[in-house]
C-alpha positions in Angstrom: 0.0 0.0 0.0 2.8 2.4 0.9 4.6 1.6 -2.3 1.4 2.3 -4.3 0.9 5.7 -2.5 4.5 6.7 -3.2 4.1 5.8 -6.9 0.8 7.8 -7.1 2.5 10.8 -5.4 5.4 10.7 -7.9 3.0 10.6 -10.8 1.1 13.7 -9.4 4.3 15.6 -8.9 5.4 14.8 -12.4 2.1 15.8 -13.8 2.2 19.2 -12.0 5.7 19.8 -13.2 4.7 18.9 -16.7 1.7 21.2 -16.6 3.8 24.0 -15.3 6.4 23.4 -18.0 3.7 23.4 -20.8 2.2 26.6 -19.4 5.6 28.3 -19.3 6.3 27.3 -22.9 2.9 28.5 -24.0 3.4 31.8 -22.2 6.8 32.2 -23.9 5.3 31.4 -27.3 2.4 33.8 -26.7 4.9 36.6 -25.7 6.8 36.1 -28.9 3.7 36.2 -31.2 1.8 39.0 -29.4 3.7 42.3 -29.3 3.9 44.0 -25.9 1.6 46.9 -25.3 4.7 49.1 -25.1 5.8 50.8 -28.3 8.3 49.0 -30.5 11.9 50.1 -30.3 12.7 52.4 -33.2 14.1 50.6 -36.3 17.7 50.9 -37.4 18.3 54.2 -39.2 17.6 53.9 -43.0 20.4 54.2 -45.4 21.3 57.7 -46.5 22.2 61.0 -44.8 21.3 61.4 -41.1 19.2 64.6 -40.5 21.1 67.4 -38.9 20.1 68.1 -35.3 18.2 71.2 -36.4 16.1 69.0 -38.6 14.9 66.6 -35.8 11.2 66.9 -35.0 10.5 69.4 -32.3 7.0 68.3 -31.4 5.4 65.6 -29.1 6.1 62.2 -30.5 5.3 58.5 -29.9 7.5 57.2 -27.0 10.4 55.4 -28.5 9.6 56.6 -32.0 10.8 60.3 -32.3 10.0 60.3 -36.0 6.2 59.8 -35.5 4.0 62.5 -33.9 1.7 61.4 -31.1 -2.1 60.9 -31.6 -3.0 64.3 -30.2 -0.8 66.2 -32.6 -1.8 63.9 -35.5 -5.4 65.0 -35.1 -4.3 68.6 -35.5 -2.4 67.8 -38.7 -5.3 66.1 -40.5 -5.6 68.3 -43.6 -6.2 72.0 -44.1 -10.0 72.6 -44.4 -10.9 75.3 -46.9 -13.7 77.8 -46.1 -17.2 76.4 -46.7 -17.7 78.6 -49.8 -15.4 80.6 -52.1 -13.9 83.7 -50.7 -15.7 86.9 -51.7 -13.8 88.9 -54.4 -13.1 91.8 -52.0 -11.7 89.4 -49.4 -9.2 87.7 -51.7 -5.6 88.1 -50.5 -4.3 90.0 -53.5 -3.0 93.0 -51.5 -0.7 90.7 -49.4 0.8 88.8 -52.3 4.4 89.4 -53.3 6.1 89.2 -56.7 9.5 90.2 -58.2 9.8 93.8 -59.3 7.8 94.6 -62.4 5.2 91.9 -61.9 1.6 92.5 -60.9 -1.1 90.1 -59.7 -4.9 90.5 -60.0 -8.0 88.4 -59.7 -8.9 86.8 -63.0 -12.0 84.9 -61.8 -13.6 84.2 -58.4 -16.4 82.1 -56.9 -15.1 78.9 -58.4 -15.2 76.4 -55.5 -12.3 74.0 -55.3 -10.6 75.5 -58.4 -7.9 73.0 -59.5 -6.3 72.2 -62.9 -6.2 74.9 -65.6 -6.3 74.4 -69.4 -6.5 76.9 -72.2 -8.8 76.4 -75.2 -7.9 77.4 -78.8 -10.3 80.4 -78.6 -9.1 81.6 -75.3 -11.5 79.8 -73.0 -9.9 78.9 -69.6 -11.2 75.5 -68.3 -11.0 74.9 -64.5 -11.5 71.5 -62.8 -12.5 70.2 -59.3 -11.0 67.6 -57.1 -13.3 67.2 -54.1 -16.3 68.5 -56.0 -17.9 67.4 -59.2 -17.7 70.2 -61.8 -15.8 71.6 -64.7 -16.0 75.4 -65.3 -15.3 77.5 -68.3 -14.1 81.2 -68.1 -14.7 83.2 -71.3 -15.2 86.6 -72.7 -18.7 87.7 -73.9 -19.7 91.2 -75.0 -16.6 92.6 -73.3 -17.3 90.9 -70.0 -15.7 87.9 -68.4 -18.1 85.1 -67.5 -17.8 81.8 -65.6 -20.2 78.9 -66.1 -20.4 75.2 -65.3 -20.1 73.0 -68.5 -20.1 69.6 -66.8 -21.2 68.3 -63.4 -22.0 65.1 -61.5 -18.4 63.9 -62.1 -16.1 61.8 -59.9 -13.0 63.7 -58.8 -12.6 65.5 -62.2 -9.1 66.9 -61.5 -7.3 66.2 -64.7 -7.8 68.3 -67.9 -6.3 68.4 -71.3 -7.2 70.3 -74.5 -6.4 69.4 -78.1 -8.0 70.4 -81.5 -11.2 71.7 -80.0 -11.7 68.8 -77.6 -11.6 68.9 -73.8 -10.4 65.7 -72.1 -11.4 65.1 -68.5 -9.7 62.6 -66.2 -12.0 61.4 -63.4 -11.2 58.9 -60.7 -11.8 55.8 -62.8 -12.2 57.0 -66.4 -11.2 59.5 -69.1 -13.8 61.3 -71.2 -14.0 63.9 -73.9 -16.1 66.9 -74.8 -15.8 67.6 -78.5 -16.2 71.1 -80.0 -16.7 72.4 -76.5 -15.8 76.1 -77.2 -18.5 76.3 -79.8 -21.1 74.9 -77.3 -20.4 76.5 -74.0 -24.1 77.3 -73.6 -25.2 73.8 -74.5 -22.3 71.5 -73.7 -22.4 67.9 -74.9 -22.3 64.9 -72.6 -18.9 63.4 -71.8 -17.9 60.5 -74.0 -15.8 57.9 -72.2 -12.6 56.9 -74.1 -10.7 55.0 -71.4 -11.7 53.3 -68.2 -9.0 50.8 -67.2 -8.2 52.6 -64.0 -8.1 51.3 -60.4 -10.6 52.9 -58.0 -9.1 54.1 -54.8 -9.6 57.3 -52.7 -6.0 57.7 -51.7 -4.3 59.5 -54.5 -7.1 58.5 -56.8 -7.4 61.9 -58.6 -5.5 62.5 -61.9 -3.5 65.1 -63.6 -3.5 65.0 -67.4 -1.8 66.7 -70.4 -1.2 66.3 -74.1 2.4 65.4 -75.0 4.4 66.5 -78.0 3.5 63.1 -79.5 -0.2 64.1 -79.4 -0.8 61.4 -76.7 -2.7 61.8 -73.4 -0.5 61.4 -70.4 -1.9 60.9 -66.9 -0.8 59.7 -63.5 -2.1 56.7 -61.5 -1.2 57.4 -57.9 -0.2 54.9 -55.2 -3.2 53.8 -53.2 -1.4 54.5 -49.9 0.9 56.7 -48.0 3.7 54.0 -48.1 3.4 50.5 -49.4 4.6 48.3 -52.2 1.9 49.3 -54.7 0.0 47.0 -57.1 1.7 46.9 -60.6 -1.0 49.1 -62.1 -0.3 52.0 -59.6 2.4 54.5 -58.8 3.1 55.4 -62.5 2.5 57.8 -65.4 0.8 56.3 -68.4 0.0 57.5 -71.9 -2.7 56.6 -74.4 -3.7 57.6 -77.9 -6.5 60.2 -78.2 -9.0 57.5 -78.8 -8.0 55.6 -75.6 -6.0 52.9 -77.3 -2.3 52.0 -77.1 -1.8 52.3 -73.3 1.9 52.4 -72.3 3.7 53.0 -69.0 6.0 56.0 -69.2 7.4 56.1 -65.7 7.2 53.9 -62.6 7.9 54.5 -58.9 5.9 57.7 -59.0 4.0 58.1 -55.7 1.6 60.9 -56.8 2.2 63.4 -59.6 -0.3 66.2 -59.9 1.7 68.2 -62.5 3.9 67.7 -65.5 4.9 69.4 -68.8 7.5 69.0 -71.6 10.7 71.0 -72.1 10.0 73.2 -75.1 13.4 72.4 -76.7 14.3 68.8 -75.7 10.7 67.6 -75.4 11.6 65.7 -72.3 8.8 65.2 -69.7 9.3 66.8 -66.3 6.9 66.1 -63.4 6.4 66.9 -59.7 6.0 64.1 -57.2 4.7 64.2 -53.7 6.8 62.4 -51.0 5.5 60.1 -48.3 4.1 61.3 -45.0 4.8 60.5 -41.4 8.5 59.7 -41.9 9.7 63.0 -40.4 8.5 66.6 -40.3 11.5 67.5 -42.5 11.8 64.4 -44.7 11.3 63.5 -47.4 11.2 66.5 -49.8 8.8 66.6 -52.8 10.6 66.1 -56.1 11.0 67.5 -59.6 11.7 64.6 -61.9 12.8 64.2 -65.6 12.0 61.3 -67.9 15.0 60.4 -70.0 13.8 57.0 -71.1 10.4 55.4 -71.3 9.6 53.0 -68.4 12.2 54.4 -66.0 11.7 53.8 -62.2 11.8 56.9 -60.0 12.2 55.1 -56.6 8.9 54.9 -54.8 8.4 53.2 -52.4 12.0 52.1 -51.9 13.9 55.3 -52.2 13.0 58.9 -51.3 14.4 62.2 -52.8 17.1 60.1 -54.5 19.3 59.7 -51.5 17.8 57.5 -48.7 15.8 54.3 -48.5 12.5 53.9 -46.8 12.5 52.6 -43.2 9.6 50.3 -43.8 10.0 48.8 -47.3 13.5 50.0 -48.4 15.6 47.3 -46.7 17.9 45.5 -49.2 17.4 48.2 -51.8 19.7 51.0 -52.9 18.9 54.4 -54.3 21.4 53.8 -57.0 18.8 51.4 -58.6 16.6 54.3 -59.5 16.5 57.6 -61.4 17.2 60.5 -59.1 15.2 63.7 -59.1 16.6 66.8 -60.8 15.5 69.0 -57.9 14.0 68.9 -54.4 11.0 71.1 -53.7 10.8 71.1 -49.9 9.4 68.6 -47.3 5.7 68.1 -47.6 5.3 71.3 -49.7 2.7 69.5 -51.9 4.3 70.5 -55.2 1.4 70.2 -57.8 0.9 71.9 -61.2 3.8 73.1 -63.3 4.4 74.6 -66.7 7.3 75.7 -68.8 7.1 79.3 -69.5 6.9 79.7 -73.3 5.4 83.2 -73.4 7.0 86.5 -74.4 5.6 88.9 -71.8 8.0 88.0 -68.9 11.8 88.9 -69.1 14.0 86.6 -71.0 15.4 85.1 -67.7 12.1 83.3 -67.4 12.1 81.8 -70.9 11.8 78.0 -70.7 11.9 78.1 -66.9 9.3 76.0 -64.9 6.7 77.7 -62.8 5.6 75.3 -60.0 2.6 75.7 -57.7 3.3 74.4 -54.2 -0.1 73.8 -52.6 1.5 74.0 -49.1 2.1 71.5 -46.3 -0.7 70.1 -44.1 1.2 67.7 -41.8 4.0 70.0 -40.6 3.8 72.0 -37.5 5.6 74.8 -39.3 4.0 75.0 -42.8 5.9 75.7 -46.0 4.7 76.2 -49.5 1.5 77.9 -50.4 3.3 79.7 -53.2 4.6 79.6 -56.8 8.3 79.0 -57.3 10.3 79.2 -60.5 12.9 76.6 -61.5 15.5 77.9 -63.9 17.4 75.3 -66.0 20.8 74.9 -67.5 21.2 74.1 -71.1 21.6 70.4 -70.3 18.2 70.4 -68.6 19.4 70.3 -65.0 18.1 72.7 -62.5 20.5 75.6 -61.6 18.2 77.5 -59.3 14.7 77.5 -57.6 13.5 80.9 -56.6 10.3 82.3 -55.0 7.9 83.9 -57.4 4.4 84.4 -56.1 4.3 84.4 -52.3 2.1 85.7 -49.4 -0.6 83.1 -49.2 1.0 81.7 -46.1 1.3 84.1 -43.2 1.7 83.4 -39.4 1.4 79.6 -40.2 -2.1 80.1 -41.7 -3.2 80.0 -45.4 -5.3 82.6 -47.1 -4.9 80.7 -50.4 -3.3 77.5 -51.7 -2.0 77.5 -55.3 -2.8 74.4 -57.3 -2.0 74.9 -61.0 -0.4 77.4 -63.4 -1.2 78.1 -67.0 0.6 80.4 -69.6 -1.9 82.3 -71.7 -1.6 83.5 -75.3 -0.4 86.9 -74.3 2.2 85.5 -72.0 0.5 86.2 -68.7 0.4 83.5 -66.1 -2.8 82.2 -64.5 -2.7 80.6 -61.0 -5.6 78.6 -59.5 -6.4 78.5 -55.8 -8.7 75.8 -54.5 -8.7 77.2 -50.9 -10.2 80.6 -51.8 -11.9 79.4 -55.0 -10.2 81.8 -57.4 -8.0 82.2 -60.4 -5.3 84.9 -60.4 -3.5 86.5 -63.3 0.2 87.6 -63.2 1.4 90.1 -65.7 4.7 92.0 -66.3 5.4 95.5 -67.4 8.6 97.5 -67.2 8.4 101.1 -65.9 8.6 102.3 -69.5 5.7 100.2 -70.8 3.6 100.9 -67.7 3.8 104.7 -68.4 2.4 104.3 -72.0 
């Protein structure tokens, strides 16, 4: 009996030990699979230059991750909400805007809610798009007066516009349409006719920019459907198609979100702006100005930013040397959007074939930048030799009174600038003291 009791006790002890051991192993496994409630340690620094101390974020951050703002600050940085209606003409910020000597800015049109992309018709009509609204506007002269009217509505993010041989092309979120002979039918515009609809549908960077290239093809962007991710193969690119919607071809890859491009008047090379990723740092990365030197080139997204450092999340094992570097950097989170080469004759010769770039202005920086138009002057080889301020004054005391979106050179050489914050279009002209006295 005693021997049997000893055996039973041994078995019970062994069972308890086994249970404790199994529980310990299970707990260890659970600890490895389920992250601690404490924030992860910051990852190793990405390849590339380390920001100078003055560039380190100076705002409250997530504990252990000095590159990410905390939840309270993030709520404050969620976009810049425009006024509920366009700014009244007498309240537009023209008086506070600054230009180089000899230039003048005035209101060209007002009351155009969410005024975005600009295109010029053969007969002088200025077409204006929307991004968050649903309309296309036409600005035109009639009986000596300038009028603005809606020529299309009920559209889906109709941000992109192009004009060729009497036809206006409209790029919506998921399709491209055309309005033929539109300048002859502004009072009775036709219904849009779809020519291309092989586009992914996503809200993040789902709006388009569009232009006609020197080859008479339609070029448009297909943005990345995220802030930072390895995008599907049909995203993060610039495409081109024939004017009937056929012959689709990828022109450039690794393009996070371009909302502005144009062609060099001499070399015919495509230049485009590209918006850098968010939530990496308040001061990194900078937006880019890129140049396409061969069809199908890769410009780095999501692996490489601003041409010199790899992404902390998806850039491991990649090198920036794999990709085409930008020709210029345009400021961190400056939201560089529309751009045009200056081909007019009104401005001084120093601006001939320079690029005017609208910087919409940052939304996720504690100290905002942008909200202006800058001019990039090029060397003969197409590289950028300088970037200078041109139209400034929309951003004062860290608040916007306007946010430039697009620029358009007119037939007389003046420059139009759209503003989706105030719902207006401005016109910049130039006159020397001699011509001003005539």
